[in-house]
ROLOFI-56172 format. One record per residue: residue number from 1; residue in three letters; y, x, z of N, C-alpha, C in turn. Coordinates in Angstrom, 1 decimal, decimal comma. Each point is the difference from the previous one (the first is absolute). Layout:
N
+-----+-----+--------+--------+--------+--------+--------+--------+--------+--------+--------+
!   k !   r !     nv !     nu !     nw !    cav !    cau !    caw !     cv !     cu !     cw !
+-----+-----+--------+--------+--------+--------+--------+--------+--------+--------+--------+
! NUM ! Ala !      Y !      X !      Z !      Y !      X !      Z !      Y !      X !      Z !
...
+-----+-----+--------+--------+--------+--------+--------+--------+--------+--------+--------+
# end
This chain:
71
+-----+-----+--------+--------+--------+--------+--------+--------+--------+--------+--------+
!   k !   r !     nv !     nu !     nw !    cav !    cau !    caw !     cv !     cu !     cw !
+-----+-----+--------+--------+--------+--------+--------+--------+--------+--------+--------+
!   1 ! Met !   -5,9 !   19,3 !  106,4 !   -0,2 !    1,1 !   -1,2 !    1,0 !   -0,4 !   -1,7 !
!   2 ! Thr !    0,1 !    1,2 !   -0,2 !    0,6 !    0,1 !   -0,9 !   -0,6 !    0,5 !   -1,3 !
!   3 ! Ile !    0,0 !   -0,3 !   -1,2 !   -0,1 !    0,8 !   -0,7 !    0,8 !    0,3 !   -1,7 !
!   4 ! Thr !   -0,6 !    0,8 !   -0,6 !    1,0 !    0,5 !   -1,2 !   -0,2 !   -1,0 !   -1,5 !
!   5 ! Tyr !    0,8 !    0,5 !   -0,7 !   -0,5 !   -1,2 !   -0,9 !   -0,9 !    0,2 !   -0,9 !
!   6 ! Arg !   -0,5 !    1,5 !   -0,1 !   -1,2 !    0,6 !   -0,5 !   -1,6 !   -0,7 !    0,8 !
!   7 ! Asp !    0,2 !   -0,1 !    1,2 !   -0,6 !   -0,9 !    0,9 !   -0,4 !   -1,0 !   -0,6 !
!   8 ! Leu !    1,0 !   -1,0 !   -0,3 !    0,2 !   -1,4 !   -0,3 !   -0,6 !   -0,2 !   -1,3 !
!   9 ! Leu !    0,1 !    1,5 !   -1,0 !    0,0 !   -0,4 !   -1,3 !   -1,8 !   -0,1 !    0,4 !
!  10 ! Asn !   -0,7 !    1,1 !    0,5 !   -1,6 !    0,6 !    0,0 !   -0,4 !   -1,9 !    0,8 !
!  11 ! Lys !    0,7 !   -0,8 !    0,5 !   -0,4 !   -1,1 !    0,8 !    0,2 !   -0,7 !   -1,4 !
!  12 ! Leu !    1,0 !   -0,6 !   -0,8 !   -0,1 !   -1,0 !   -0,5 !   -1,1 !    0,4 !   -1,0 !
!  13 ! Lys !   -1,0 !    1,1 !   -0,3 !   -0,4 !    0,4 !   -1,3 !   -1,1 !   -0,6 !    0,6 !
!  14 ! Lys !   -0,3 !   -0,5 !    1,3 !   -1,4 !   -0,4 !    0,0 !    0,2 !   -1,6 !    0,3 !
!  15 ! Leu !    1,2 !   -0,8 !   -0,3 !    0,0 !   -1,4 !    0,1 !   -0,7 !   -0,3 !   -1,5 !
!  16 ! Asn !   -0,6 !   -1,3 !    0,0 !   -0,6 !   -0,7 !   -1,1 !    1,5 !   -0,4 !   -0,8 !
!  17 ! Glu !   -0,5 !   -1,1 !   -0,9 !    1,0 !   -0,4 !   -0,8 !    0,6 !   -1,0 !    0,6 !
!  18 ! Asp !   -0,7 !   -0,8 !    0,8 !    0,8 !   -1,3 !    0,4 !    1,3 !    0,3 !    0,9 !
!  19 ! Gln !   -0,7 !    1,6 !    1,1 !    1,1 !    0,5 !    0,7 !    1,1 !    0,5 !   -0,2 !
!  20 ! Leu !   -0,6 !    0,8 !   -1,6 !    1,0 !    0,2 !   -0,5 !    1,4 !   -0,8 !   -0,7 !
!  21 ! Asn !   -0,9 !   -1,1 !   -0,2 !    1,7 !   -1,3 !   -0,5 !    0,5 !   -0,5 !    1,5 !
!  22 ! Ser !   -0,3 !    0,0 !    0,7 !    0,4 !   -0,4 !    1,3 !    1,1 !    0,6 !    0,2 !
!  23 ! Asp !    1,8 !   -0,7 !    0,6 !    0,6 !    0,2 !    0,6 !   -0,2 !    0,7 !    1,1 !
!  24 ! Ile !    0,9 !    1,0 !   -0,3 !    0,3 !    1,1 !    1,4 !    0,2 !   -0,5 !    1,2 !
!  25 ! Thr !   -0,7 !   -0,3 !    1,0 !    0,8 !   -0,7 !    1,1 !   -0,2 !    1,1 !    1,6 !
!  26 ! Ile !    1,1 !   -0,2 !    0,5 !    0,4 !    0,8 !    1,3 !   -0,5 !   -0,7 !    1,7 !
!  27 ! Leu !   -0,5 !    0,5 !    0,8 !   -0,4 !   -1,0 !    1,0 !    0,8 !    1,1 !    0,7 !
!  28 ! Asn !    0,6 !   -1,3 !    1,1 !    1,2 !    0,6 !    0,9 !   -0,2 !   -0,6 !    1,0 !
!  29 ! Asn !    0,3 !   -0,1 !    1,3 !   -0,8 !   -0,5 !    0,8 !   -0,3 !   -1,6 !    0,0 !
!  30 ! Asp !   -1,0 !    0,1 !   -0,5 !   -0,9 !   -0,8 !   -0,1 !    0,7 !   -1,3 !   -0,8 !
!  31 ! Glu !    0,8 !    0,5 !   -1,4 !    0,3 !   -0,5 !   -0,4 !    0,0 !    0,5 !   -1,7 !
!  32 ! Tyr !   -0,3 !   -0,8 !   -1,4 !   -0,5 !    0,8 !   -1,0 !    1,5 !   -0,3 !   -0,9 !
!  33 ! Tyr !    0,3 !    1,0 !   -0,7 !    0,8 !    0,3 !   -1,1 !    0,0 !    0,2 !   -1,2 !
!  34 ! Lys !    0,5 !   -0,8 !   -0,9 !   -0,1 !    0,8 !   -1,4 !    1,0 !    1,1 !    0,0 !
!  35 ! Ala !   -1,1 !    1,0 !   -1,3 !    1,6 !    1,2 !    0,5 !    0,1 !    0,5 !   -1,5 !
!  36 ! Thr !    0,6 !    1,0 !    0,1 !    0,2 !    0,6 !   -1,5 !    0,6 !    1,1 !    0,2 !
!  37 ! Leu !   -0,2 !    0,7 !   -1,1 !    0,7 !    1,7 !   -0,4 !    1,2 !    0,3 !   -0,2 !
!  38 ! Val !    0,5 !    0,6 !    0,6 !    1,4 !    0,5 !   -0,1 !    0,1 !    1,1 !   -0,5 !
!  39 ! Phe !    1,1 !    0,9 !    0,1 !    0,5 !    1,4 !   -0,2 !    1,5 !    0,6 !    0,9 !
!  40 ! Thr !   -0,1 !    0,5 !    0,5 !    1,5 !    0,7 !    0,4 !    0,5 !    0,5 !   -1,7 !
!  41 ! Asp !    1,7 !   -0,8 !   -0,2 !    0,0 !    0,3 !   -0,5 !    1,8 !    1,4 !    0,1 !
!  42 ! Lys !   -0,5 !    0,0 !    1,3 !    0,7 !    1,8 !    0,4 !   -0,6 !    0,4 !    1,0 !
!  43 ! Glu !    0,9 !    1,0 !    0,6 !   -0,7 !    0,6 !    1,1 !    0,4 !   -0,7 !    1,2 !
!  44 ! Ile !   -0,8 !   -1,0 !    1,2 !    0,2 !   -0,8 !    0,6 !   -0,4 !    0,8 !    1,5 !
!  45 ! Asp !    0,8 !    0,2 !    1,3 !   -0,5 !    0,1 !    1,1 !   -1,4 !    1,0 !   -0,1 !
!  46 ! Ile !   -1,4 !   -0,2 !    0,1 !   -0,9 !    0,7 !   -0,2 !   -0,6 !   -0,6 !   -0,8 !
!  47 ! Leu !    0,3 !   -0,2 !   -1,4 !   -0,9 !    0,1 !   -1,2 !    0,9 !    0,7 !   -1,1 !
!  48 ! Asp !   -1,0 !    0,9 !   -0,9 !    1,0 !    0,2 !   -1,1 !    0,3 !   -1,0 !   -1,2 !
!  49 ! Glu !    0,4 !    0,5 !   -1,8 !    0,6 !   -0,9 !   -0,1 !   -1,5 !   -0,6 !   -0,6 !
!  50 ! Gly !   -0,3 !   -0,9 !   -1,0 !   -1,3 !    0,0 !    0,0 !   -1,3 !   -0,6 !    0,7 !
!  51 ! His !    0,1 !    0,1 !    1,2 !   -0,9 !    0,0 !    0,8 !   -0,6 !   -1,4 !    0,2 !
!  52 ! Pro !   -1,4 !   -0,2 !   -0,3 !   -0,7 !   -1,7 !   -0,5 !    0,2 !   -0,6 !    1,6 !
!  53 ! Val !    0,2 !   -1,0 !   -0,1 !    0,2 !   -0,6 !    1,6 !   -0,8 !   -1,3 !   -0,6 !
!  54 ! Ile !   -1,3 !   -0,5 !    1,0 !   -0,3 !   -1,5 !    0,3 !    0,9 !   -0,7 !    0,6 !
!  55 ! Ala !    0,7 !   -1,3 !   -0,7 !    0,5 !   -0,6 !    1,3 !   -0,3 !   -1,4 !   -0,7 !
!  56 ! Ser !    0,5 !   -0,8 !    1,1 !    0,1 !   -1,2 !    0,0 !    0,8 !   -1,0 !    0,1 !
!  57 ! Phe !    1,3 !   -0,3 !   -0,8 !    1,5 !   -0,8 !    0,3 !    0,1 !   -0,8 !   -1,4 !
!  58 ! Asp !    0,9 !   -0,2 !   -0,3 !    0,4 !   -0,9 !   -1,0 !    0,7 !    1,1 !   -1,1 !
!  59 ! Thr !   -0,7 !    0,3 !   -1,0 !    0,6 !    0,6 !   -1,0 !    1,0 !   -0,1 !   -0,8 !
!  60 ! Ser !    0,7 !   -1,3 !    0,2 !    0,8 !   -0,7 !   -0,7 !    1,4 !    1,0 !    0,8 !
!  61 ! Val !   -0,2 !   -0,1 !    1,1 !    0,8 !    0,5 !    0,6 !    0,4 !    1,7 !    0,5 !
!  62 ! Pro !    0,7 !    0,6 !   -1,1 !    0,7 !    1,4 !    0,2 !   -0,5 !    0,4 !    1,3 !
!  63 ! Ile !   -0,5 !    0,9 !    0,3 !    0,1 !    0,9 !    1,0 !    0,6 !    1,4 !    0,1 !
!  64 ! Arg !    0,9 !    0,5 !    0,8 !    0,6 !    1,5 !   -0,5 !   -1,1 !    0,6 !    0,2 !
!  65 ! Gly !   -0,5 !    0,8 !   -1,0 !   -0,7 !    1,3 !   -0,2 !   -1,4 !   -0,3 !   -0,4 !
!  66 ! Leu !    0,1 !   -1,0 !    0,0 !   -1,6 !   -0,4 !   -0,9 !    0,1 !   -0,8 !   -1,4 !
!  67 ! Phe !   -1,0 !    0,4 !   -1,3 !    0,2 !   -1,0 !   -0,4 !   -1,4 !    0,3 !   -0,8 !
!  68 ! Val !    0,0 !   -1,7 !   -0,3 !   -1,6 !   -0,6 !   -0,5 !   -0,4 !    0,4 !   -0,9 !
!  69 ! Asp !   -0,6 !    0,5 !   -0,9 !   -1,2 !    0,3 !   -0,9 !   -0,2 !   -0,9 !   -1,2 !
!  70 ! Lys !    0,7 !    0,0 !   -0,6 !    0,1 !   -1,3 !   -1,1 !   -1,2 !    0,1 !   -1,0 !
!  71 ! Asn !   -0,7 !    1,2 !   -0,2 !   -0,8 !    0,4 !   -0,8 !   -1,5 !   -1,0 !    0,3 !
+-----+-----+--------+--------+--------+--------+--------+--------+--------+--------+--------+
# end
């Protein structure tokens, strides 16, 4: 199942304060990973420049085509 960021926003609006203060977590193959929100800094492969990406990786290591929102 896939959802849009608008769908995600609508689901987030239903969370309580404790849930909203939780770290973003990704479940992959029965393993849980903390995640962050990054954006493409240029058009890459199938993503337009500025496309948001929820990712789980070490953000201190630059990944070509992605940047971390510092705000």
